[in-house]
Every structure is written in structure tokens, then in C-alpha cells.
N, C-alpha and C positions, 0 to 999 in steps of 0.2 A: 104853259111853259114852265119847266122845272127850275126851281131856284138853285143857287150854288150849293146850299147844304145838301139838297137831295142828290145832286150830281156827285158830291164827295161820298155820300153814303153808298151810292151805286158803285163807285170806283173802289171803295174799301171792300165791299162785299165781293166784287169780282176778283180783287187782288188776293183776298184770303182764300176764296174757293180755288183760285189758280194755285196758290201755295199748297192747299190740301192735295190737289191732283199731283203736283210735282213731288210732294213728300211721299205719297203712296207710290209714285212711279219710280223714284230712285230706290226705294226699298224693294220694289219688284225687280228692278234691274239687278240688284245685289242678290236677290233670292234666285233669280233665273240662271245663274252661272254655277257650274258644278264646283269649281274651286273658289269658294266664297272668300277664303282668306286673302287670296290675291286681289280680288275685287275690292274688298274692304281696305286693303293696303293702298290701292290706287285712289280710292275715295279720299283717303287722308293725304295723299300727295297733292290732290287738288286743293284741299283745305290749307295745306302748308304753303302752297304758292300764293294763295290769296292772303294768308296771314302775314307773310313776309312783306307784302305791299302795304297792308293796313297798319302794321306796327311803325312803319315809316311816316304814316300820315296822322296817326292818332297820338294824343298825349299819353305819357307813361302813367299807369295806374298808381294811386297813392300807396304808400307802404302798407297801410292797414288792410289792403285788398289782397295782398300776395298769399297769405295762408288760405284764403278762400279760392284763389286761382289754382293753387297747387292741389287742393282737395278736389275741386271740381274737375280739373284735368284728369286726375286719377279715376274719378267716378265715370267720366266720359269714356275713358279707355275700357273700363270694365263693362260699361253699357254696350259698346261696340262688340266686345268679345262675346257677351251673353246673347246679343241680338244675332250675331253670326251663328252661334250654336243653335239658337231657336230655329233659324232658317234652314240649317243643315238637317234638323230632325223633324220638323213639323210642316204642316200646310201653311202657306203664306196667308190665306184668308182666315186662318184661326190664330196664328201667332201674332200678326200685326195688331188686330183689335185687342187681344189679351194684353199685350205689352203697353199699348197706348192707354187703354181703359184703366188698367190697374194702376198706372202711374198717377192719373188724375184722382182716382179713388184714394190712393195712399197719401197724396199731398193733402187732401181734405182731412183725412183721419189724423195724420201726423201734426198738421197745423193746429188741430183742435187739442190734441194731447199736449203739445208743447206749450200752447197758450193757456191751457187749463180751463177752457170754457166750453159749454155745450154747443152743439151745432144748432143754428137757427132752423126753424121748421123747413124753410125752402131748401136749404143746403142738405138737411137730413133726407128729404125726399129724393134729391139728386143722388146722394150716396146710396140709398136703398135701391133705386132704379139701376144704377151702375152695378151694384152687387148682384142683382138678379141677372143682368146681362152678362157679366163675367162668369157667373155660374152656368148660364146657358151655353156660353162658348166652350167652357171646360167640359161640359157633359153633353154636348150636342149629339155626340155619337154613342151615348150611353156611358157607363162607368169607364174611365180611362183604363186601358190595358197597361200592364207593367212597362211594356216597351214604349208607351206614349208619355210616361211620367217625366223622363228627362226633358222632352220638348216643352211640356207645360211648365216645368220648373225653370227652364231657361227663359221662357216668355215672361213669367211672373218676376223672375230675377231682373230681367230687362226693365220691367215696370218699376221695381224697387230702385234701380240705378237712376232712372229718369226722375222719379220723385225726389231722390236724394240730391242730385245735382241741381234740380229746380229750387229746392229749399236753400242750398248753399249759395247759388247764384243770386237768389232774391236778396240775400244779405250782402254778398260780396260786391255786387254791382253798385250798391249804395255807398260802399266804402271807397270805391275806385276813383271817384271824381270825374270819370269819363266812361260812358257806356261803350263807345267805340273802342277806347283803349282797353277796357276789360275784355270785350269780345275778341279783339285782335290777339291779345296775349294768351287768352284761353285757347284759341285755335292753334297758336304757335307752340304752346306747351304740349298739347295733346296729340297733334297730328303726326309728329315724327315717330311715335312709339310703335305703332303697328308696322309701318314700312321697315323700321330697323329690326324688329322682331322677325319679320319674314326673311330679311336679308341674313340675319344671324342663323336662322333655322335652316334655310335652304341654300345658302351660299350665293355666289355671284351668278351661278347658272340660272337662278330664278329670273334674271332679266330677260332671258329668251322666253320663259313661260309668260312673262307679263305682256309681251308685245301683242299677242292676239287679243288680249283683254283690255288694252289701253283705252280704246275708244269708249267701250262700255263703262269701264271704271271711272275714267275722268268725266264722262258725261253724267254719271250718277253724282259725282262730287259737285259738278256745276249745278245740276238740278236741285241738290240739297241746299247749296248756298243761295241760289235764287229764291227758293221757297222761304228760307230764313229771312232774306232781305225783304221780301214782300210782306211777311208778317210784322217785321220791325217797322216798316213804313206804315202799315195799317194801324199798328198800335199807337203811332204818333198822331193819327187822324181820328181815331174812334175809341170808344170805351173798351178797356182791356177784356172785360167779361164777354162782350159781344164777339170780339176777335177770337178769343180762346174757344168759344162755343162753335163758331163757324169753322175754325181750323180743324176741329176734330171730325168734320165730315170725311176726312181722309180714312176713317175707320170703315165706313160703308164703301168708299171707293176701293179700298184694299180688298174687301170681301168680293166685290165685283171683278176686280183684276184677277183674283185667285181663281174664279170660275171661268172667266172668258179667256184668260191668257194661259193659265197653268192647268186648266181643265180639272180643277179640284171640285169635289162635290160640296156645293153650298148648302142646299137643303133649307127648308123653311125655318127650322129652329135656329140654325146658325145665323141666317139672315136676320131673323127677328131679334136674336141676342145682340148682334152688331148694332141694330137699330136702337135697342134698349140702352146699350152703352152710350151711344151718341145722344139719345134723348136725355139720359141722366146727366151727362156732361153739360149739356145745354142748360138744364134746370139748375145744376150746381153753380155754373159760372154766372148765370144771369142773377141768381139769388145772391151770390157772393158780391156781384158788382152793384 
């Protein structure tokens, strides 16, 4: 008979793996629509609706957190714009692992540079394995052609934005006095930007264009928020390193979705590279934890 601790461990693992599937799935929903700008705008409408509820329930963040909130919200918008561009130009099964893997790699490197300390041996191994996996993803089809460079740049730029807002939020949330308050106001600040930009760029006629995409766009937003909630719940029940490592199984899930749903050519090298990125993240997170 399993004890309570074992049951919690199983529930945490199931929750984080479900979050990984949901995260890869909402990204796939966004990638699978021709007019990706509209879908990303609808994702943010879903975020805005939830944020409006949360700010009414959560404490107001402390004054010290507001510069971090403003910075993070800006970075989050840039992240969505670059992710959108990556999905416009490249294969889902290549862009998603590049963006996610490079962000973890950059957080490790930047944290070391900012703290001025060498990486411990375990973390160094993780960084090196991730580096090999990222190189494999970038060069899986041989040297990139000139027309492939913008897609690769957008994916790596997405990783830079993820790493940047991760570092900003790591400090900002400690200044806020309330995790829920910080998250609520972060979503509230960032989510109106893309919908307003779409409205300004395309005019009121865009509302008719949005109707056929509403179900998919709002569903993607809900999947994203549920995935986020599952991870936050898991982080309150288990070691952060374990949760972070399990969460990145979304990299391999995304590679499989790219093949099965979008009929992209996966190939042994691209799959092996995705697996290497995942293994490197696991080593890095577990060594860090």
C-alpha cells in the first residue's frame, strides 16, 4: 500500500507531464493557423479575462515590484512577437525545442555571469549537453540556407526573451509580497498589447476575421493558463528542479506533434537533438536543485 508521500509524488508527476502536453498543444494550435497574429491576439484576450478576475482577488504588489512588472510585461510581449515570427517561418518541431532549450541554456549562462561564479560540474555537463542538442537542432538539415536564418534567429530570440523575463521575474516576485498579485498584474499589463495592436493595424473589420478563429484562439489561451496553473501547483508540492526538468518534456512532445500533426520531417538527428536538449535540461535542473 502506497503512503501519502508516494501518492503526492505521482500526482505531481502527472500534473507536470499534463502541463507539458498542454503547453506543447497550445503552441501547436497557434502554429496551425495561417493568420497567427489573430490567434495570438485571441490568446491574450483569454489571458486578459483571467487577469481581470485575479487582480480583484489578489493583493496589490508592493511598490518595489512595479519596475520589474513593467520590464517583464514588455519582455513577454516581445517574446510573443518573436514566437509568432518563428512559427510563421519555421517548422514547429524545430522552432519550439530551439526556443525552449535556448532559454534554459541562457538562464544558466547569464546567472553564472551575473553572479561571477563558475558553473558546478553537474550544471556544466547540463549546459554542454544542451549546447550539443541546440546545435543539432539548428544543423539537423545541414548548414542552414539563407532563407532559413530568419526563422532560426526568431526562435533563438524567443529563447533570449524567455531567459530575460525569467531572470526579471525571479527578482520581481520576491519584491511583490504576493506571488498571485504579481502574476495577476503581469498578465493584466501584457495581455492588452497584442489585441490593441491588431485592432489599430486592421481596424474594426478585424472582428469579422476573428470570429472563425475564436474557438481555437481562446482554447489555446485556456490550455496555456491551465498548464501554468498545474506547474505552479506542482512547484508548491515538490522540488523546483524536479518540476522544471519534467516540464521540459514538452520539447519532445512538440517534436512528435510536428511530425504527427503537421507532417514535418522529424528525422533521427532532429529527434536525437530534441532528446539531448531535454536530457541536458534535466541534468542542469537536478544539479542546480
